matplotlib code that plots the C-alpha trace (Angstrom):
import matplotlib.pyplot as plt

x = [-58.2, -57.8, -55.0, -56.3, -56.2, -52.6, -51.7, -53.2, -51.1, -47.9, -48.5, -49.2, -45.9, -44.0, -45.2, -44.2, -40.7, -40.3, -41.3, -39.1, -35.9, -37.5, -39.7, -36.7, -34.5, -37.0, -37.3, -33.6, -33.3, -35.8, -33.9, -30.7, -32.5, -31.4, -33.2, -35.7, -37.3, -40.4, -38.3, -38.6, -42.3, -42.7, -39.4, -40.8, -43.8, -41.4, -39.2, -42.3, -43.5, -40.2, -40.2, -43.7, -43.2, -39.8, -38.1, -34.5, -34.6, -30.8, -30.9, -30.3, -32.3, -31.4, -33.6, -35.3, -36.1, -37.2, -39.6, -40.9, -41.6, -43.3, -45.5, -46.5, -47.3, -49.5, -51.2, -52.1, -53.5, -55.6, -57.1, -57.9, -59.7, -61.6, -62.8, -63.9, -65.9, -67.6, -68.5, -69.5, -73.1, -72.0, -69.5, -70.1, -70.1, -72.7, -75.3, -77.2, -77.2, -75.3, -75.0, -71.7, -70.2, -70.5, -67.5, -66.5, -67.0, -65.0, -62.2, -62.0, -62.0, -59.5, -57.1, -57.8, -56.8, -53.9, -52.3, -52.8, -55.3, -58.4, -60.7, -64.3, -67.1, -69.5, -70.8, -69.0, -71.7, -74.3, -72.3, -69.7, -70.0, -67.8, -65.8, -65.2, -64.1, -61.7, -60.4, -60.8, -59.7, -58.0, -55.4, -54.4, -54.2, -51.3, -49.6, -49.8, -48.3, -45.6, -44.8, -44.3, -41.9, -40.0, -39.6, -38.3, -35.8, -34.7, -34.0, -32.1, -29.9, -29.3, -27.9, -26.0, -24.4, -21.2, -20.5, -23.3, -26.0, -28.6, -31.2, -32.2, -35.0, -38.5, -40.2, -38.0, -38.6, -42.4, -42.6, -40.4, -42.3, -45.7, -44.7, -42.5, -43.9, -47.5, -49.1, -47.8, -48.7, -52.1, -52.9, -52.3, -53.9, -57.1, -57.4, -57.2, -59.9, -62.2, -61.7, -62.6, -65.9, -65.1, -67.0, -65.2, -67.7, -68.8, -72.4, -73.6, -76.0, -78.0, -81.5, -81.9, -84.7, -84.3, -85.4, -88.4, -89.4, -88.6, -86.5, -83.1, -80.7, -77.1, -74.4, -71.6, -68.6, -64.9, -64.3, -61.4, -59.0, -59.6, -59.4, -56.0, -54.2, -56.2, -54.5, -51.1, -50.6, -51.9, -54.7, -57.7, -60.6, -63.4, -65.5, -68.3, -69.1, -68.6, -65.1, -63.4, -66.3, -68.4, -68.6, -68.0, -64.7, -63.6, -65.6, -63.5, -61.1, -58.4, -59.0, -58.9, -55.5, -54.1, -55.4, -53.7, -50.4, -50.6, -50.9, -47.6, -45.7, -44.0, -43.3, -41.5, -39.5, -38.5, -36.7, -34.5, -34.0, -32.8, -30.2, -29.0, -28.8, -26.6, -24.4, -25.4, -28.5, -28.4, -29.5, -32.7, -33.4, -32.9, -35.5, -37.9, -37.3, -38.3, -41.4, -42.4, -42.0, -44.5, -46.8, -47.0, -47.7, -50.6, -52.1, -51.8, -53.7, -56.4, -57.0, -57.0, -59.5, -61.9, -61.7, -62.4, -65.6, -67.8, -68.3, -71.6, -73.0, -71.5, -73.5, -76.6, -75.8, -74.3, -70.9, -68.0, -65.9, -67.0, -68.6, -70.3, -69.3, -67.5, -68.2, -69.0, -67.1, -63.9, -64.4, -62.5, -58.9, -58.9, -60.8, -58.4, -55.4, -56.8, -57.5, -53.9, -52.4, -54.4, -53.5, -49.9, -49.8, -51.4, -54.0, -57.3, -59.2, -61.3, -63.0, -64.8, -66.1, -63.5, -66.1, -67.7, -64.5, -64.0, -62.4, -58.9, -59.3, -60.1, -57.3, -54.6, -55.5, -55.8, -52.4, -50.8, -51.9, -50.7, -47.3, -47.1, -48.0, -44.4, -45.0, -44.3, -46.3, -47.6, -45.7, -42.6, -44.1, -43.6, -39.9, -39.1, -41.2, -39.4, -36.0, -36.9, -37.3, -34.1, -32.3, -33.7, -32.8, -29.2, -28.9, -29.9, -27.4, -24.6, -25.2, -25.0, -21.6, -20.2, -19.6, -21.2, -24.1, -23.8, -26.1, -25.0, -21.8, -23.4, -23.0, -26.3, -25.9, -28.1, -29.7, -30.9, -32.3, -34.1, -35.7, -36.7, -38.4, -40.1, -41.5, -42.6, -44.2, -46.8, -48.8, -49.5, -50.0, -52.8, -54.3, -54.5, -55.1, -58.0, -59.5, -59.5, -61.2, -63.8, -64.6, -65.7, -67.3, -71.0, -70.2, -67.8, -70.1, -73.1, -71.3, -70.3, -72.9, -72.0, -71.7, -68.9, -65.5, -66.5, -67.8, -64.5, -62.7, -64.7, -63.4, -59.8, -59.8, -60.9, -58.1, -55.6, -56.6, -56.6, -53.2, -51.7, -53.0, -54.8, -58.4, -60.1, -62.6, -64.7, -67.5, -70.1, -68.8, -70.8, -67.9, -69.7, -70.3, -68.6, -66.8, -65.3, -64.7, -62.7, -60.7, -60.0, -58.8, -56.4, -55.1, -54.6, -52.5, -50.4, -49.9, -48.6, -46.4, -45.2, -43.5, -42.2, -40.4, -38.3, -37.5, -36.2, -34.2, -32.6, -31.9, -30.2, -28.1, -27.0, -26.1, -23.7, -21.8, -18.7, -18.7, -17.7, -16.4, -17.6, -15.2, -15.0, -16.9, -19.8, -23.1, -24.1, -27.2, -27.9, -28.3, -31.0, -29.9, -30.5, -33.9, -34.9, -33.7, -35.7, -38.9, -38.3, -37.8, -40.9, -43.0, -41.6, -41.5, -44.4, -46.6, -46.5, -47.5, -50.9, -51.4, -53.6, -55.9, -56.1, -56.9, -59.8, -61.0, -60.5, -59.0, -61.9, -64.3, -62.7, -63.0, -66.6, -67.3, -65.8, -68.1, -71.1, -71.6, -71.7, -71.9]
y = [-61.9, -58.9, -56.8, -53.7, -55.6, -56.6, -53.0, -51.8, -54.3, -53.4, -49.6, -50.0, -51.8, -49.4, -46.3, -47.8, -48.7, -45.1, -43.9, -46.4, -44.3, -40.9, -42.3, -44.3, -41.3, -39.3, -42.3, -42.5, -38.9, -39.6, -42.7, -40.7, -37.9, -35.3, -32.1, -31.9, -28.9, -29.5, -28.8, -25.1, -25.3, -28.3, -28.2, -26.0, -28.3, -31.3, -29.4, -28.2, -31.7, -32.9, -30.0, -30.6, -34.4, -34.1, -36.2, -36.0, -37.1, -37.6, -40.2, -43.6, -46.6, -50.3, -52.8, -53.5, -49.8, -49.3, -52.3, -51.2, -47.6, -48.9, -51.3, -48.8, -46.2, -48.6, -49.9, -46.5, -45.6, -48.8, -47.9, -44.4, -45.7, -48.2, -45.4, -43.2, -46.0, -47.0, -43.4, -42.5, -41.8, -39.1, -37.4, -34.6, -34.8, -37.6, -36.2, -39.5, -40.3, -43.6, -45.3, -46.4, -49.6, -52.8, -54.1, -56.9, -54.8, -51.8, -54.2, -55.7, -52.3, -50.8, -53.7, -53.7, -50.2, -50.2, -53.2, -51.7, -54.4, -52.3, -55.3, -54.2, -56.3, -53.3, -50.9, -47.7, -45.4, -47.1, -47.6, -44.8, -41.1, -38.6, -38.1, -41.8, -42.0, -39.1, -39.3, -43.0, -44.4, -42.0, -41.2, -44.9, -44.8, -42.4, -43.7, -47.4, -46.8, -44.6, -47.3, -49.8, -47.6, -46.8, -50.5, -51.0, -48.2, -50.0, -53.2, -51.4, -49.9, -53.4, -54.4, -51.2, -50.5, -52.1, -53.0, -50.7, -51.4, -48.9, -48.8, -45.1, -43.4, -44.6, -41.3, -39.4, -42.0, -42.0, -38.2, -37.6, -40.2, -38.7, -35.1, -35.3, -38.2, -39.2, -35.9, -33.9, -36.7, -37.2, -33.5, -33.4, -36.8, -35.7, -32.6, -34.8, -37.0, -34.1, -32.7, -36.2, -36.2, -37.8, -36.0, -34.1, -32.6, -32.7, -33.2, -36.6, -37.1, -35.5, -36.2, -36.6, -37.3, -40.4, -40.7, -42.5, -39.6, -41.2, -39.6, -41.3, -40.5, -40.6, -40.9, -38.3, -37.3, -36.6, -39.3, -37.9, -37.3, -40.9, -42.4, -40.8, -42.3, -45.5, -46.2, -44.6, -46.2, -49.6, -49.5, -50.4, -49.6, -48.0, -45.1, -47.0, -50.7, -51.1, -49.7, -48.7, -50.2, -47.3, -44.3, -41.9, -43.5, -44.4, -42.6, -42.9, -45.1, -42.5, -42.6, -46.4, -46.3, -43.7, -45.7, -48.9, -46.9, -45.4, -48.8, -49.9, -46.7, -46.6, -50.4, -50.0, -47.1, -48.9, -51.6, -48.9, -47.3, -50.6, -51.0, -47.5, -48.0, -51.1, -49.4, -51.5, -50.5, -53.8, -55.5, -53.4, -54.1, -57.8, -57.8, -55.9, -58.3, -61.3, -59.4, -58.7, -62.3, -63.3, -60.4, -60.9, -64.6, -63.8, -61.3, -63.7, -66.5, -64.2, -62.4, -65.7, -67.3, -64.3, -63.9, -67.6, -67.3, -69.9, -73.2, -73.7, -70.5, -71.3, -74.5, -72.5, -70.4, -67.4, -66.8, -64.5, -63.8, -63.7, -60.3, -61.3, -59.0, -56.5, -53.0, -52.7, -49.4, -51.2, -54.6, -57.8, -56.7, -53.7, -55.7, -58.7, -56.4, -54.4, -57.7, -58.9, -55.5, -55.0, -58.5, -58.4, -55.3, -55.3, -53.0, -54.8, -52.1, -53.7, -52.5, -55.9, -58.6, -61.3, -63.8, -63.6, -64.5, -67.9, -70.4, -70.1, -66.4, -65.9, -68.3, -66.0, -63.0, -65.5, -67.0, -63.6, -62.9, -66.3, -65.7, -62.9, -60.0, -59.6, -59.3, -55.5, -55.7, -53.1, -49.9, -51.1, -54.4, -55.8, -55.2, -56.3, -59.5, -60.1, -59.7, -62.4, -64.8, -63.4, -64.5, -68.0, -68.1, -67.0, -69.6, -72.3, -70.8, -70.7, -74.4, -75.0, -73.3, -74.8, -71.7, -69.4, -67.7, -63.9, -61.2, -57.7, -58.1, -59.6, -63.2, -65.0, -67.3, -69.5, -66.6, -64.8, -67.9, -69.0, -65.6, -65.4, -68.8, -67.7, -64.6, -66.4, -69.3, -67.0, -66.9, -70.7, -71.1, -68.4, -68.9, -72.7, -73.0, -70.5, -71.7, -75.3, -74.2, -72.1, -74.9, -77.3, -75.1, -74.1, -70.4, -70.5, -72.5, -70.2, -67.3, -68.7, -67.9, -70.8, -74.5, -77.0, -75.9, -72.3, -71.9, -73.2, -70.7, -67.9, -68.9, -69.5, -66.1, -64.3, -65.6, -65.3, -61.6, -60.9, -62.6, -61.2, -57.7, -57.3, -56.6, -57.8, -60.6, -63.3, -61.2, -63.9, -64.6, -62.8, -61.7, -59.3, -61.8, -61.9, -65.2, -63.8, -60.3, -61.6, -64.4, -62.2, -59.4, -61.7, -63.0, -59.4, -58.5, -61.6, -61.3, -57.8, -57.7, -61.3, -60.7, -57.2, -58.1, -61.0, -58.8, -56.0, -58.6, -59.7, -56.0, -55.5, -58.6, -57.6, -54.1, -55.4, -57.6, -56.6, -56.3, -59.4, -58.5, -60.6, -63.3, -65.9, -68.3, -66.0, -66.6, -63.7, -62.0, -59.6, -61.8, -64.0, -67.0, -65.2, -64.0, -67.5, -68.9, -66.2, -67.0, -70.7, -70.4, -68.2, -70.6, -73.7, -72.3, -69.9, -71.5, -75.3, -74.7, -73.7, -76.2, -78.7, -75.9, -74.5, -78.1, -78.2, -74.8, -73.1, -76.1, -78.4, -75.5, -75.3, -79.0, -79.0, -76.1, -78.0, -80.8, -78.5, -78.0, -74.6, -73.8]
z = [-54.6, -56.8, -58.2, -56.4, -53.1, -53.5, -54.5, -51.3, -49.3, -51.1, -50.9, -47.2, -46.6, -48.9, -47.0, -43.7, -44.9, -46.1, -42.6, -40.7, -40.6, -39.9, -37.1, -35.8, -35.7, -33.6, -31.2, -31.0, -30.0, -27.2, -26.3, -25.8, -24.0, -26.7, -27.3, -30.2, -31.9, -29.7, -26.6, -27.3, -26.7, -24.4, -22.5, -19.7, -19.3, -18.9, -16.4, -14.5, -14.2, -12.7, -10.3, -9.1, -8.8, -7.2, -9.9, -11.0, -14.6, -14.6, -11.8, -13.2, -12.0, -11.7, -13.4, -10.0, -9.3, -12.9, -12.5, -9.1, -10.2, -13.4, -11.5, -8.8, -11.5, -13.4, -10.3, -9.0, -12.5, -12.4, -9.0, -10.2, -13.3, -11.2, -9.0, -11.9, -13.5, -10.2, -9.4, -13.0, -11.9, -9.5, -11.8, -14.3, -18.2, -18.0, -20.3, -20.8, -17.1, -17.1, -13.7, -12.2, -13.5, -11.4, -9.5, -11.9, -15.0, -13.5, -12.5, -16.0, -17.7, -15.4, -15.9, -19.6, -20.2, -17.8, -19.6, -23.1, -23.8, -24.1, -24.0, -24.0, -22.6, -23.0, -25.7, -25.1, -26.4, -24.2, -21.0, -20.5, -20.0, -21.8, -18.5, -18.2, -21.8, -21.4, -17.8, -17.2, -20.6, -22.9, -20.2, -20.2, -24.0, -23.7, -20.6, -21.3, -24.7, -23.2, -20.7, -23.5, -25.4, -22.1, -21.4, -25.0, -24.3, -21.1, -23.0, -25.7, -23.0, -21.7, -25.0, -25.7, -22.3, -21.0, -17.4, -16.0, -13.4, -14.6, -17.4, -17.4, -15.5, -15.9, -15.2, -17.7, -20.4, -20.0, -19.8, -22.9, -25.0, -24.0, -24.5, -27.6, -29.5, -28.6, -27.8, -30.9, -33.4, -31.8, -31.9, -35.7, -36.1, -34.3, -36.4, -39.5, -38.2, -37.3, -40.9, -42.2, -40.3, -36.9, -34.1, -31.3, -28.9, -25.3, -26.3, -25.4, -28.3, -31.1, -32.4, -36.2, -38.5, -40.7, -44.3, -43.1, -40.9, -37.6, -34.9, -34.1, -31.3, -32.3, -29.6, -29.8, -27.7, -27.9, -30.4, -32.6, -29.7, -28.4, -31.9, -32.6, -29.5, -29.8, -33.1, -32.6, -29.1, -30.4, -27.8, -29.8, -27.5, -29.4, -28.4, -30.1, -29.9, -33.6, -33.2, -36.5, -38.5, -37.2, -39.6, -36.7, -35.9, -39.4, -42.1, -45.3, -47.1, -46.4, -42.7, -42.8, -44.5, -42.1, -39.1, -40.4, -40.9, -37.5, -35.8, -37.2, -37.5, -34.1, -34.2, -37.5, -36.1, -33.0, -35.0, -36.6, -33.2, -31.8, -34.5, -34.0, -30.2, -30.5, -33.1, -36.1, -38.0, -39.9, -36.7, -36.7, -40.4, -39.8, -37.1, -39.3, -42.2, -40.0, -38.8, -42.3, -43.4, -40.7, -41.4, -45.2, -44.6, -42.2, -44.6, -47.5, -45.6, -44.4, -47.7, -49.6, -47.3, -47.1, -50.9, -51.4, -49.4, -47.7, -49.7, -47.9, -49.3, -52.7, -52.7, -52.2, -55.3, -53.5, -55.1, -54.3, -51.2, -47.6, -46.9, -43.7, -40.9, -43.2, -44.2, -47.9, -48.0, -47.1, -48.8, -48.3, -49.0, -46.6, -44.0, -44.2, -44.0, -41.1, -39.1, -39.5, -38.7, -35.5, -34.2, -35.3, -33.2, -29.8, -31.0, -31.2, -33.1, -35.8, -39.0, -39.5, -37.1, -36.7, -35.5, -39.0, -40.9, -42.4, -40.1, -41.4, -42.1, -38.4, -37.4, -38.8, -36.5, -33.6, -34.3, -34.5, -31.0, -29.7, -31.1, -28.5, -30.9, -31.9, -35.6, -35.4, -32.2, -29.8, -29.2, -27.3, -26.4, -29.9, -30.1, -26.6, -27.1, -30.4, -28.7, -26.2, -29.1, -30.6, -27.4, -27.8, -31.4, -30.8, -28.0, -30.5, -33.1, -30.5, -29.9, -33.6, -34.0, -30.8, -28.7, -26.2, -27.8, -28.3, -29.7, -30.6, -28.6, -25.4, -24.3, -23.8, -20.9, -18.8, -16.8, -19.9, -21.5, -18.4, -18.0, -21.7, -21.4, -18.2, -19.9, -23.1, -21.0, -19.5, -22.7, -23.1, -19.4, -19.3, -22.7, -22.6, -18.9, -18.7, -22.0, -20.6, -17.4, -19.3, -21.7, -19.0, -16.3, -16.7, -16.0, -19.0, -21.3, -21.1, -22.9, -26.4, -29.1, -31.2, -30.5, -31.6, -32.6, -33.4, -29.9, -28.6, -30.9, -29.3, -25.8, -27.1, -28.9, -25.7, -23.5, -26.3, -26.8, -23.0, -22.3, -25.4, -24.5, -27.8, -27.1, -30.2, -30.0, -31.6, -30.4, -30.3, -26.8, -24.1, -21.9, -19.6, -16.8, -13.4, -14.4, -17.6, -16.3, -13.5, -15.3, -18.3, -16.0, -14.3, -17.8, -18.9, -15.9, -16.0, -19.8, -19.4, -16.3, -16.0, -19.4, -18.4, -15.2, -16.6, -19.6, -17.4, -15.4, -18.7, -19.6, -16.2, -16.7, -20.2, -19.2, -16.6, -19.2, -21.1, -24.9, -26.8, -30.3, -33.2, -34.4, -37.1, -34.9, -34.2, -35.8, -38.0, -36.9, -39.8, -42.9, -44.5, -42.5, -39.2, -40.5, -41.4, -38.0, -36.2, -38.1, -37.6, -33.8, -33.4, -35.3, -33.5, -30.0, -30.2, -32.8, -32.2, -28.5, -29.7, -32.5, -30.5, -29.5, -33.0, -34.2, -31.8, -32.8, -36.2, -38.1, -37.0, -37.9, -41.4, -42.0, -40.9, -43.2, -46.2, -45.3, -45.4, -41.6, -39.9, -36.2]

ax = plt.figure().add_subplot(projection="3d")
ax.plot(x, y, z, "-o")
ax.set_aspect("equal")
plt.show()
């Protein structure tokens, strides 16, 4: 580890802390439905959409209607994307003449982008046309992100409202987030990327002469526009197979820093927005503090392990840190930081190959996903996932002080606790269940590149990434088979929507409750004690669930590496 590496980490966190309140204030304006300066330009577009669609944005919805509309919206988008991918060979803007995607591959990709997972079993530049990239995938990058933020707003209203049966209007929330947050930022962001050297063209490829005098064909396309929302919306699906390690997606150290900042920016802002929504900004800062404790711990472990390097290679006379699978232009510190950021959020973009990390260095991103990607988390998904753990934590705290648990003025009773447990339980059920099946069936065992514990880690990472809606991978796993495409697709759908529906039910239940003022017997939920309890509950409830699988995978891999054995 180097001083410069730690400076990068601290500067990164410092910039985000400075952005938290301004971004949170803008989000709060959208949460309340207030006018912004952008309404002068985009207001007619918003109103025109409501008129054409026959939507009354002022009509409030119960949690059930909110959930049904959200599910139907996402299901229709999934079917649309499936059709685009299947018919790719017949559609325009297909300069390289790619055929339509097979049924299992199209299903997996359609589910992947609908659920904000962006898992890719394919090489984008060798499989998808420009039209498929734009119409099939980029549209989801905006709308799946907007859906996540809208759902976070619904949960905020559940905590903030008193004796009400409604949580807002799903269509209004999604429209406002898309028009007044995601599109404007991405427009400026894409211009910055173009100026930095990222391609933005409808040309499919260009032929160049190498220094050796040979002709090489380079894939091109509308990269910058997809790259901007890929990062800001914590989507992660790359235009190119190498993702943000590719110089056409991430050409400079500056673009690398901006990409890392954009992954976390909205997640940081949503914590402040939550505090403002419930009338106590300290609540939001307390949540952010707990997130940062877990984040810094993850970065420390990953950076330490990657900087320490591989003892097997050291014994052969090769000293220094582990540079395998990393871009020299980024180095160990920026690669380790990026890996923890992208897995703490539900992004999945990578600027290094996680499969090439040391065993414990790769375990940290894996563990981030298994916690539910709540350490900042995906846009919207991180904060509402974290609040589910907060409900469990305050329940434990209520038992400790001997009274009915309460959080931000709402009593937490059996219904909310049961629903929170139900939502959280889907992660271990899918991750561990599907991993176990894949680790014993021949169809599952043909795909890992490596044997032993590392091969098991490749399978475990795949289902953790799919269920957690991350999208990154230990890419030694050959996932583009009917078996994995189908099973991972199911895991992605369950991991997204089987968390959302119980969460919305909790929001509806909380909105109907009366406000309970804080008293001398209340457990404080803004100080260091609360932050420590939150971190402890997350590690105990979320982390220990996966300890046996981690022991069979990365921990066993680490012990074998120390003993001089590689897989």
